N, C-alpha and C positions, 0 to 999 in steps of 0.2 A: 883255704879259707873261703867260705861262701861270700859272694858279692851281695851286699845288702844296701848299697848306695850307688846311684848313678848320677854323675854330674850332668848338669844341663848341657854342657858342651858336647856330650856324647849322644844327645837326642836330636834328631832332625825335626824342625818345626812341623807341627800339625800331623805327626805320625802316630801318636798314641791314641788309641780308641778305648772306649769303655770296657771292651772285652779283654783288653790287655792287662787290666788291673784285677788282681784277685780280691774278692770281697774282704773288707776289713784290713787291707794291707796298708792303707794310708790313713792314719789317725789324724784327727783334726789338729792335735798339738804338733803335728809334723809340718803343717802348712802355715807359713808366715802370713800374717794379716795383709790383705791387699794384693796377694800374689796371683789370684785367679780373677780375671776380669769378668764382668757381667755377661759380655757377649760370648763367653765360653760356656755359659750355662744354658741348658735346654729351655728352662722357664725363668726368664730374667725380668719379668714384670708380674705385678699383682693387679687384679681387676676386681673392683667392688661397685655394685650398682651401675655397671656399664662404664665406669671410669678406670683407666689403667694408669699405673705409675711404675717406673723402673725401680728395681731393687737398689737400695742405697741412695735413691733420690729423695728430695724433700717435697712435700706438697700436701694438698688437702683432699681427702675423699670423704664424702658424706655417707655415713652408714645409716641408711634409712631415707625417708623422703626429705628432699631439699625444699623446704617451704619458702615461698616467695612473699614479698610485701603485697599488701592488699591492692588490687586493681580496681579503680573507681571509674565507672562508665561516664563518658561525656557526650554521648549521642552518636559517636562514630568510633568506638573503642574496639581494637582488635588485640589479641594476645597470641604470640607464637610460642608454643610450649616446647620444653625439652624433656627428654626421658629422665625419670627419677625425681621429677619436681611436682610440687603441689601448689595450687593457686587458689587464693581467696578472692572471690569475684563479687563486687558490689554493684548490682544493677539497679539501684534505687533511681538513678537519673537517666537510664537508657539501656539499650540492648548491648551485649558484648558478644563478639564473634571470636571463638577460640579455634586456632589451627593446631591440630596434632602434628607431631614430628613427621617430616616428609620421607625419611628413610629409616624406619624403625627396625630394630632387631628383636629376636625372640626374648620375651621377658621385660621389654621396656614398659614402664608404667607412668601414667599421668593421672593426677587426682585434681578434681574441681570441686570447690566448696562454695555454697551460697552464703556469703558473708553477712548480708543484710536481711536475708529472708524475703527476697523480692523476685525470685525467678518467675513467679506467676505473673507479676506485674510487667516486668521486662525480661524476656527470655534470654538464655545463653544459647547461641548457635554453635554447635560443635561441627567443625569442618574437618573431614578426614582426608581431604585432598584426593589422591588417586587410590587410596587404601580402603579396603572393605571394612565394614563394621558388622561383626557377627555374620560373615558370609554375604552381607547385603551390599549391593553395588551403589545404592544411594549414598551420596557423599556428604549430606548435611542433615543435622538432626537438632532437635530442640530439647532443652531442659526447661520444663515449665512448671515445676512444683517447688514451692517455698521450702527452704532448709534442706535442699538436696545435697548429698555428698556422692559424687560420681567418680568411680575409678575405672580407668581404661588400661587394659593390659594387652600388649601385642603378642600374637601367636605365630602366624605365618601369612604368606601371601594369599592363601585361600580363605582362611578364617578371618584374617585381618585383626582388628581390635575386638576384644570382648569386654563386657562391662559388668561392673558390680555397683548397683545404685541403691542407696538407702536415704531415708530422711531421719530426723531426730527421733521419730517414733519407731524407727526400725522397720516400717512397712514399705512395700514396693509402691511408689507413688503412681497413682492412676494417670496423672498428668504427664508422666515421662513415657509410659507405655500406653499404646492405644488399646481399644477393646478387643482387637484381634491378636494381641500378643506381640505385635511388631513395635517398631520405634515411631515416635512422633516426629516425622520428618519435616524439614524446612523446605517448602517448595521453592523453586528457583525464580518464580514470577510473582509480581505483585498480585494480591487478591484483596478486593474491597467491595463494599456495598454503599448504596446511597444514591438518591436522585433517580432519574430515568436512565436505565442502562441499555445501551445498544452496542453492537459489535461491528467492526470493519476489518475483515481479515484476522490478523493476529492481535488486534487492538480493541480495547474496551473504551467506551465513551460514556461518562456519567454527566447528565445534563440536569442542572438545578434551575428551575424557573421560579422557585421560592425558597425560603429558608429550609435548611435541613442539616444532615450530618454525613460526612464522608468517612466511613469506618474502614480502616485498613486492618485486615486480619492477618496479612502476611506481607512483610516489607520487601520480599524478594532477595535476590543475591546478584552479585556481579555477573554470574554466568547467565542470568535470565533478564530480570529488570529490577531496577532500584529507584527509578525516578518517574515522575509524571509531568506531562505538559498541561498547561492551563489556559483558559480564557476567562478573565474576570472583567465584567462590564458593569459599571454603576448605573443607577437610574438617571435618565435625562432630566433636564430642567423643564419647568412649566413655563408656558408662554404668558406674556404680560397682557393686561387689558387696558385699553385707553388709546388715544390717537397716536399712531405711528410708534408703537412700542417695539423694543428689540426682540428678536427671536431668541429662543432658549438654547443653551449649550448642550451638547451631547454628554452622556455620562463618561467618566474616565474609562479608558480602554487599555487593558494590559494583557499581553499574550506571550507565551513561550512556545518555541518549536525546535526540537532537535530530532533528526531522523532516527537515531538509535533509540530514542525514548518512545516516540509515538508514530513513526513511520512517515511515508511520503504523502504530503498533501500541500495545497497552496495556502500558505499562511499569509498574514498581513505584513506589510513592510515594517511594522512596529514590533514584530516578534523578537524577543531575545532568545539566543540559542541555549540558554541555561534553564533546565527544568528544576523541579523541587524534589529532594530526597525526603521521604516520609518514614516515620516509625510506625510500628504496629499499634496504633491508637486511634482515637476518634477526633476528627477535625470538624468543628462547627463551620457551616457555610451560611453566609448572609448574602441575600440577594436584595439589592437596593431598590426601593420603589421610585417611581417617577415623581417629579416635582408637581405640586398642585398648580392648577390653572389660576391665573390672575382673575379675581372676582370682578364683575361688572362695576363700573364706577369711573370717576374722572381719570384715575391713574393708579393702577395696582400692579406691582411687580409679580412675576411668576415665582413659584416656590422652587427652591433648590432641590435637586434629586438627592437620594440617599446613597450612602456608600455600599459597595459590595466587597465582601471579604472572604478569602480562602487562605488558610495557613498564614504565611508571611506577606501575602499580597493583598493590598487594599487599593481599590479604585475609588476615586472621589466622585460624588454626585455632580451632575452637570449644573452650571449656573442658570438661574432663572432669567427670563427676559426682563429687561429694565425699561421702566417708563417714568422714572423719578427725576425729572428736571435735568440739570446739568451735572449731577453727581451720580456716581455708581454706588449702589447699596452693597456694602461689603458682606452683609448677612445673606444675600441671595445671589448675587451676580457672578463672583468668581467660582471656579470649580474645576472638575476634570477637564471640561472645556467651558470657556466663559460665555455668559449670556451676551447677546447683542445690545447695543445702545439705542435709545430712542432718538428721535430727531431733537436737535438742540444739544444733544449730549455727545461730545466728540469722541469719547473713549469707551470701548466695550470692556467687559469683564475679563480678567486674566484667566488663562488656562493653565493646565499642568500644575494645579495647586492642591496640595503641596507638591514640589517638584520631585520627579522620579526620572530614571533613565532606563530605557527609552521613554520619551515624554508620553503621558497618558492623554493629552489633548492640546487644544489650541485656544487662543483668545477669541472673544466675540468681536464682531465687526463694529466699526464706529458709525454713529449717525452723523447727521449734518452738524457742523460746528455751531456752538452757541451763537445766536444772533443771526445765523444764516437760515432763512426760511425756505425759499425755493419750493420744491414739491414735497417737503417734509419727509425726507428719506430716513429710514431706520436701518440699523445694522442687523445682519443675520447672526445666529448663534454659532459659536465655534464647533468644529467637528474633530474627530480623532486624527485626521491627516491633513486638515486645512483649517485656517482661521476663518471665522465668519466674514462675509463679504460686506464691505461698506456700501451704504446706499449710494447708487450712482447719481441720483437726483435728476435723472432724465429717463425718457422712454416710457413704455407702458407699465413697467415695474420699477419705480424709482427706489423702493426699499431693497435692501441687500438680501441675498439668498444665504441659506445656512451653509457652513463649511462641510466638506465631504467627510464621510465616515471612513471606516476601514473594513475591508472584506477578507474573510478567512473561511477555509473549508475544514476547520477542526472537527466539525460535526458531520463531515463528508460532503455536505452541500454548501456551495459558496453563499455566504450570508453577510450582509452589511450591518454594521453596528455603529452606534455613537455619532450619527450625523447631527448637524445643527438645524434648528428651526428657522424659518424665514421671518423677516421683519414684518411688522404690521403696517396698517395704512391709515390715511387721514382722508376720509370720504368728504367730498367726492373728488378731492384733488389727485390722489394717487391710488394705486392698487397694491396689494400685499406682495412681498417678495416671495420667490419660490423657496421651497424647503431644500435641504441637502439633496443632491442627485443620488446619493446612496447613504444609507444609514438609518433612515427613519422608516424604511419599508415603503411608505408612501410619502410624498413631499409634505413638509411641515409648514405649508404656506397658510397665510391667514390665521385663523384660530383652530386649525386642524390638530387633532391629537396625534402624538407619535405612536408608532406601532409598539405593542407590548413585547417585552423581552428583547428589545433591540438597543435599549439605552439611548434612544433618539431624543433630541431636544424638540419641544413643541413650537408651533408657530404662534405669533401674537395676533391679537385682534385689532379691530378698528374702534372708533368711538362707541362707547356703550356696550361693546361686545364682551365676551368671555374668552380669555386665552385658552390655548390647548393644554392638555395634560401631558406631562413628560412620559416617555416610555420606560417601563420597568426594566431593570437590568437582567443579567444572566451570568451563570458560572458553569463552565464546561471543563471537565477533567479527562484527560486521555492518556493511556499507557499501554504497554505491551503486556499481554496476559498469557501468552503461550508461544 
């Protein structure tokens, strides 16, 4: 009798090969359920859209594109994509940077969709990491046309990702591809226009001596540059007119300096190490004017300087010189740096108003106390790094000098800004106080005007004279461009 059954006890483990079985000799009804483990099968998993699952296991595999929730930009939004997924991107409020998968395999697909129709207003930056895009080694690209639908499919290490891009009209958008048929790439460095532009090595310097616009056309990338450093100086105060009036305060002084952002140079001791990250948009620049000179007469305060503004940075105009009896005039005397007090007026104007950190200025110097006449000393205006000096009431210059300004080489040459003006005089009893030793360009003694675009406070006059005019401010922006 033929043997048609073999008991398992007669078979040594792992000895039967596929060639030992005649085709069709083992019917499915001869195999008890669960008697053959998955690890004994050559193909024991199934893969769909790059996702694998073991036979007999439970799980979820998306058949088609796995669409994600809408991503809304907040000004610094990034998205790390995964293969097989689709992303709705809302760039209404800012740019979004998208990172494609770092270790793709053939056939991996990522789809990006303009959810709000605003890719032209705020672009999507596509970052391919170390992987090519259509054989191109540039690693970052821009989607710049409204209603774009962009599909990225990975081929291999040579070709990298290839693209299929359409809009709702079905046309190839001119804003995605440039006129030479290539991709609209995102340069790694900041690019901008506005003001008077100079270069220093790898850094550009934009100088605004009047109002204008700083237009950022490319906000850069972390591999190049993403921030700018700044100097924002407000207009200095105007000097007072009348006997022994206080000198004017320097305009508010605010500066940033970080070597990675704008290179090596000597910044002021007031510089913060944190620059500003900008978007690809237009930033209005306001350069504050100097305060008006006190008009001839018995006693006229100098005018307060005007504010200078760039992005989130506002520097306050310098306080005018005071000549109003025993009280400080809050409309003119406080400021970035405060105006000095006249004789009989014991307190100068407050500086760093409103307060910021690091401080943008200092208070004005005091005059002689009310009721103390002596040589009629007046206080000097406050400066960026020093308070206005109180009138010493002795010597050839009884009135106080202006407080020292701040020196920075952000424009490549060391320049002083925001010094205070010297106190006035009471002829023939005393002489005017000297201006700040730095900050006005030339001393702000007597009724001398402060130098333009230094933010210096002006000096005050004597009886019947006219106070000096405050120095106009300045805005300087510096960044790495190559």
